C-alpha positions in Angstrom: -12.7 5.2 -18.4 -9.2 4.2 -17.9 -7.1 3.1 -20.8 -5.1 -0.2 -20.8 -1.8 0.5 -19.1 1.2 -1.8 -18.7 2.6 -0.9 -15.3 6.3 -2.0 -14.5 8.3 0.8 -12.7 11.3 0.0 -10.6 10.3 0.3 -6.8 13.8 1.7 -6.4 14.6 5.3 -7.0 18.3 4.9 -6.6 20.6 2.2 -5.5 24.3 2.8 -4.6 26.1 -0.1 -3.1 24.0 -1.3 0.0 22.0 1.8 0.1 18.7 1.6 -1.7 16.1 4.6 -1.9 12.6 3.3 -2.7 9.5 5.1 -3.8 7.5 3.6 -1.0 9.9 4.8 1.8 10.0 8.4 0.4 6.2 8.5 0.0 5.8 7.0 3.6 7.9 10.0 4.9 6.4 12.7 2.6 3.4 13.3 4.6 5.3 14.1 7.7 7.3 16.7 5.8 4.7 18.1 3.9 2.0 18.1 6.8 4.4 19.9 9.4 3.6 23.5 8.0 -0.1 22.7 7.9 0.1 21.3 11.7 1.9 24.5 12.5 -0.8 26.6 11.1 -3.4 24.5 13.0 -1.6 24.8 16.3 -1.0 28.5 15.9 -4.6 29.2 15.3 -5.4 27.2 18.7 -2.7 29.3 20.5 -0.2 26.4 20.6 3.5 26.3 19.8 5.4 24.9 17.0 7.4 22.8 19.7 4.2 21.1 20.7 3.3 20.5 17.1 6.8 18.9 16.6 6.3 16.7 19.8 2.9 15.5 18.4 4.4 14.7 15.0 7.1 12.6 16.8 4.3 10.6 18.8 2.3 10.1 15.7 5.3 8.9 13.5 6.2 6.2 16.0 2.4 5.2 16.6 1.9 4.8 12.7 5.0 2.7 12.3 4.4 0.5 15.3 0.6 0.2 14.9 0.8 -0.5 11.2 3.4 -3.3 11.6 1.8 -4.9 14.6 -1.6 -4.6 12.8 -0.2 -6.5 9.8 1.4 -9.2 11.8 -1.6 -9.8 14.1 -4.3 -9.5 11.6 -2.6 -11.3 8.5 0.5 -13.1 9.4 0.5 -14.2 13.0 1.3 -17.8 12.2 4.4 -16.7 10.4 5.7 -14.5 13.3 4.4 -16.1 16.5 7.6 -18.0 17.1 9.8 -15.3 15.7 8.6 -12.2 17.5 11.9 -10.4 17.4 11.7 -10.1 13.6 8.5 -8.2 13.7 10.3 -4.9 14.2 13.6 -5.9 12.4 14.5 -5.2 8.8 16.0 -8.8 8.5 14.6 -12.3 8.6 16.6 -15.1 10.2 14.5 -18.1 8.8 14.9 -19.8 6.5 18.0 -18.0 6.0 19.5 -14.5 7.0 18.3 -11.9 4.6 17.7 -8.1 4.7 14.2 -7.5 3.6 13.4 -3.9 4.9 10.1 -3.2 6.8 7.6 -5.0 4.8 4.0 -5.5 5.6 2.0 -2.6 7.1 -1.7 -2.5 7.7 -3.7 0.9 7.6 -6.1 -0.4 10.3 -3.2 -1.1 12.6 -1.9 2.3 11.8 -5.3 4.0 12.9 -5.1 2.1 16.3 -1.4 3.2 16.6 -2.3 6.8 16.0 -5.0 7.1 18.3 -2.8 5.3 21.0 0.0 7.9 20.3 -2.3 10.8 20.5 -3.6 9.5 24.0 -0.1 9.3 25.2 0.6 12.8 24.0 -2.4 14.2 25.6 -2.3 12.1 28.8 0.3 11.0 31.2 -0.1 8.3 33.9 0.2 9.4 37.6 1.1 6.8 40.2 0.4 7.1 43.9 1.7 4.6 46.4 -0.2 5.6 49.6 -2.9 4.6 48.7 -1.9 2.8 45.6 -3.6 4.4 42.6 -3.0 4.9 39.0 -4.6 7.7 37.1 -4.5 9.6 34.0 -4.0 13.3 33.8 -3.7 15.8 30.9 -0.1 16.7 30.3 -1.3 20.4 29.3 -4.5 21.8 30.8 -7.1 22.4 28.2 -5.8 19.8 25.9 -8.7 17.5 24.7 -7.9 14.1 23.1 -10.4 14.6 20.2 -9.4 18.1 19.8 -6.0 16.8 18.8 -7.4 13.8 16.7 -9.2 16.5 14.7 -6.0 18.1 13.6 -4.2 14.7 13.0 -7.0 13.1 10.9 -6.7 15.9 8.4 -3.1 15.1 7.7 -3.8 11.4 8.1 -5.9 11.7 4.9 -3.0 13.1 3.1 -0.9 10.4 4.4 -3.3 7.6 3.3 -3.1 9.1 -0.3 0.7 9.1 -0.2 0.9 5.4 1.2 -1.4 4.2 -1.5 0.6 5.9 -4.3 3.5 4.1 -2.8 1.6 0.7 -3.0 1.0 1.4 -6.6 4.6 2.1 -7.4 5.4 -1.3 -5.7 2.6 -3.0 -7.7 1.1 -4.3 -4.5 -2.5 -4.3 -3.0 -3.8 -4.8 -6.5 -7.3 -4.7 -7.8 -9.4 -7.5 -9.2 -9.6 -8.0 -13.0 -11.8 -5.4 -14.6 -13.5 -7.6 -17.1 -13.1 -5.0 -19.6 -10.8 -3.5 -22.1 -9.4 -1.1 -19.5 -7.3 -1.2 -16.4 -3.7 -1.9 -15.4 -1.4 -4.9 -16.1 0.8 -5.1 -13.0 4.0 -6.5 -14.7 6.6 -6.0 -12.1 6.3 -9.5 -10.6 6.4 -11.0 -14.1 9.5 -9.1 -15.0 11.2 -9.9 -11.7 10.5 -13.7 -11.8 11.6 -14.0 -15.5 14.8 -11.8 -15.1 15.8 -13.9 -12.0 14.8 -17.3 -13.4 16.8 -17.0 -16.6 19.7 -14.6 -15.5 22.2 -17.1 -17.0 20.6 -16.9 -20.5 18.9 -13.6 -20.8 21.0 -10.4 -21.2 18.1 -8.0 -21.2 14.3 -8.2 -20.9 11.8 -5.6 -21.7 8.0 -5.5 -21.7 5.6 -3.4 -23.8 2.1 -3.4 -25.2 1.9 -5.2 -28.3 1.1 -3.9 -31.5 0.3 -5.7 -34.8 0.5 -9.6 -34.5 -0.8 -11.1 -31.2 -2.8 -14.2 -30.0 -4.9 -15.3 -27.3 -6.5 -11.9 -27.0 -9.7 -11.6 -24.7 -11.4 -8.3 -24.0 -10.2 -8.4 -20.5 -6.6 -9.0 -21.5 -4.1 -6.7 -22.9 -1.7 -8.0 -25.6 2.0 -7.6 -24.5 5.3 -8.5 -26.0 8.5 -9.5 -24.1 11.6 -8.6 -25.9 14.4 -10.8 -24.9 18.1 -10.2 -25.9 20.1 -13.4 -25.2 23.6 -13.5 -23.9 26.4 -13.4 -26.5 27.6 -17.0 -25.8 24.1 -18.5 -26.7 24.5 -18.9 -30.5 22.5 -22.2 -31.3 19.3 -21.2 -32.8 17.7 -24.6 -32.2 18.6 -24.4 -28.6 17.1 -21.0 -28.3 13.7 -22.2 -30.0 13.7 -25.3 -27.5 14.2 -23.0 -24.6 11.4 -20.6 -25.7 9.0 -23.4 -26.5 9.5 -25.4 -23.3 11.1 -23.7 -20.5 10.0 -20.1 -21.2 6.4 -21.3 -22.2 6.1 -23.3 -18.9 7.2 -20.1 -17.0 4.5 -17.9 -18.6 1.9 -20.8 -17.8 3.1 -20.7 -14.3 2.7 -17.0 -13.9 -0.8 -17.4 -15.2 -1.9 -19.9 -12.6 -0.6 -17.7 -9.4 -3.1 -16.9 -6.8 -3.4 -13.4 -8.3 -2.1 -14.1 -11.9 -0.9 -11.0 -14.0 -0.5 -12.9 -17.3 -3.0 -15.2 -19.4 -0.9 -17.7 -21.2 -3.1 -20.7 -22.5 -1.4 -24.2 -21.6 -2.3 -26.1 -24.8 -1.5 -23.5 -27.4 2.0 -23.0 -28.9 4.1 -20.1 -27.9 3.8 -17.2 -30.3 7.2 -15.5 -30.8 9.5 -14.2 -33.6 13.3 -14.7 -33.6 16.0 -12.4 -35.2 19.8 -12.4 -35.2 21.9 -9.2 -35.2 24.9 -8.8 -32.8 23.2 -11.6 -30.9 19.9 -13.4 -30.9 16.8 -11.6 -30.0 13.3 -13.0 -29.6 10.0 -11.1 -29.2 7.3 -13.3 -27.3 3.6 -12.4 -27.6 1.4 -13.1 -24.7 -1.4 -11.2 -22.7 -1.7 -9.5 -19.5 -4.6 -9.4 -17.1 -6.2 -6.0 -16.8 -6.9 -5.0 -13.2 -8.5 -2.3 -11.3 -5.7 0.3 -9.9 -7.4 0.0 -6.5 -4.4 1.9 -4.9 -5.3 4.9 -7.0 -9.0 4.7 -6.2 -8.1 4.9 -2.5 -5.4 7.6 -3.1 -7.8 9.9 -5.0 -10.5 9.5 -2.3 -7.9 10.4 0.4 -7.0 13.5 -1.6 -10.6 14.5 -1.7 -11.2 13.8 2.0 -8.1 15.9 2.9 -9.3 18.9 0.9 -12.8 18.6 2.2 -11.7 18.3 5.9 -9.2 21.1 5.6 -11.7 23.5 4.1 -14.3 22.4 6.8 -11.7 23.1 9.5 -10.5 26.4 8.0 -14.2 27.8 7.7 -15.8 26.2 10.8 -13.1 24.6 12.9 -13.5 27.1 15.9 -17.2 26.5 16.0 -17.3 22.7 15.7 -17.3 20.3 18.8 -14.2 18.3 19.2 -14.5 15.1 17.4 -16.8 16.1 14.6 -14.0 16.3 12.1 -12.6 12.9 13.5 -16.0 11.2 13.2 -16.4 12.5 9.6 -13.0 11.1 8.7 -13.5 7.8 10.2 -17.0 7.4 8.7 -16.1 8.4 5.1 -12.7 6.8 5.0 -13.7 3.4 6.3 -17.0 3.2 4.5 -15.0 3.8 1.3 -12.4 1.3 2.4 -15.3 -1.3 2.9 -16.6 -0.5 -0.6 -13.1 -0.6 -2.3 -12.2 -4.0 -0.9 -14.9 -5.4 -3.3 -12.5 -4.3 -6.0 -9.3 -5.5 -4.4 -7.7 -9.0 -4.3 -7.5 -10.5 -0.8 -4.1 -10.0 0.7 -3.9 -13.5 2.4 -5.2 -16.8 1.2 -7.3 -17.5 4.2 -9.5 -14.5 3.2 -10.7 -16.3 0.2 -13.1 -18.3 2.3 -14.7 -15.2 4.0 -17.8 -13.5 3.0 -16.1 -10.1 4.0 -12.3 -10.0 4.0 -10.3 -8.8 7.0 -10.1 -5.2 5.7 -13.8 -4.9 5.7 -14.3 -6.6 9.0 -11.7 -4.3 10.6 -13.3 -1.2 9.0 -16.6 -1.8 10.8 -15.6 -0.7 14.3 -14.1 2.5 12.8 -17.4 3.3 11.0 -19.3 2.8 14.2 -16.9 5.1 16.1 -17.1 7.8 13.3 -20.9 7.6 13.4 -21.0 8.0 17.2 -18.6 11.0 17.0 -20.7 12.7 14.2 -24.1 12.2 16.0 -23.2 12.6 19.7 -24.4 15.9 21.3 -21.9 18.6 21.6 -20.4 18.7 25.0 -22.0 21.5 27.3 -19.5 24.3 28.1 -18.2 24.1 31.6 -19.6 27.2 33.6 
C-alpha cells in the first residue's frame, strides 16, 4: 500500500531567462533517444539499415505530436479552438491576451491515430496516373508490410507511454480520484502556485510539508499538511497579519477546497488553525488537510513498463515466427483494456465528461481494443508461393 505523500515538485528543471527546460518536455523526448538503439537492433535483425530506422523515427515523431495535439483539441476542447484553428499547433495564444503557453494538451488516443497514420505514410506512397486518372498506393520498399513495422513501433510506444505518464506525474496533471483511505498522493502544486501568485505582495516565501503534532479537521482520507509562510519585511503589524490569515487566506483555502478537483479540504465554518511567530520577520504556520488521491499516472507508467518488457521479450524469442500484427494486436488489446480500467480511478479531464457513464478516454479506447482483438485472433496470412 502506498504511504501518504505530499507531491509538490517544480515542473521546471531549469529556467534561464526566457529559456525553460521542463520535466515533461524531456520525458516526451526521452523515448525517441532511448528507443533508437533498440529500433536499430530490430531493423538489423530484419536486414534493414539504420537509415531506414532513422526515417521511421522521424515519421513517428511528427505523427505523435500532430496526432496527440489534434486528438486533444478534437476530443476535449473543440469549442475552445474551432474559431482559433491557428493556435492548435502554436506555442502561444492570442485570446484573451497574447501569452506564451508552450504546447499544452496532448491526447494519447490521438497519438495512437497519429502513429498509425505516420507508419502508413512511411510504408506507402501515393501514385498518380492522369491517363486514365487514378490514385493508388504502393509500397515504398518491396517486402515492407504495414503491420510488421507497427510491430516494431508498438514495443517502443509502450516505453514512450511510461515516460509520458511520468511527465504527467511531475506536472501534477491527469490526477486520480480520492483514495478514500489513509494512503495516496496530495497533489499540492496547484495549491502552491495559486497561493504564491495570489499573495505575492505579502508573502516572501511559502513552503508546504506534512504536518506533525497539532492539526485539526483530519479525516482518514485526508493528509494533515502545514503551510509555512514567511511574510515580507515591511509587514510588521501583527493584528493585520492575523486578520489576513483569518479572512483572506482562510477564504483562499476554502476556495481551493471547492474546485472541480480539489486538492485541499478546509471546512468553511471552522476557524483557521495557525500559529504565529516573530524572528527577523513574521512567520505563520497554517494547518489544513490535503486530499489523498490515486497516483493514476504511475499506475499507467508501471503498466507500460511491464508491457514494454513483455513485448520486447516476446519479439526477441519468437519475433521471426510470429505473423505480422500479432505483437501490435497484443499491445493494443492490453494497453487499452488497462486504460479503460484505470479511467475508473482518474478524474475526468473535462467537465462535460461528468454527465457520461463512460468518459471520453474509455469510449476512445474501445475501437483500439476491438482492433487489437482482431489482430490477435485473425488467421496468419498464408505465405505467397
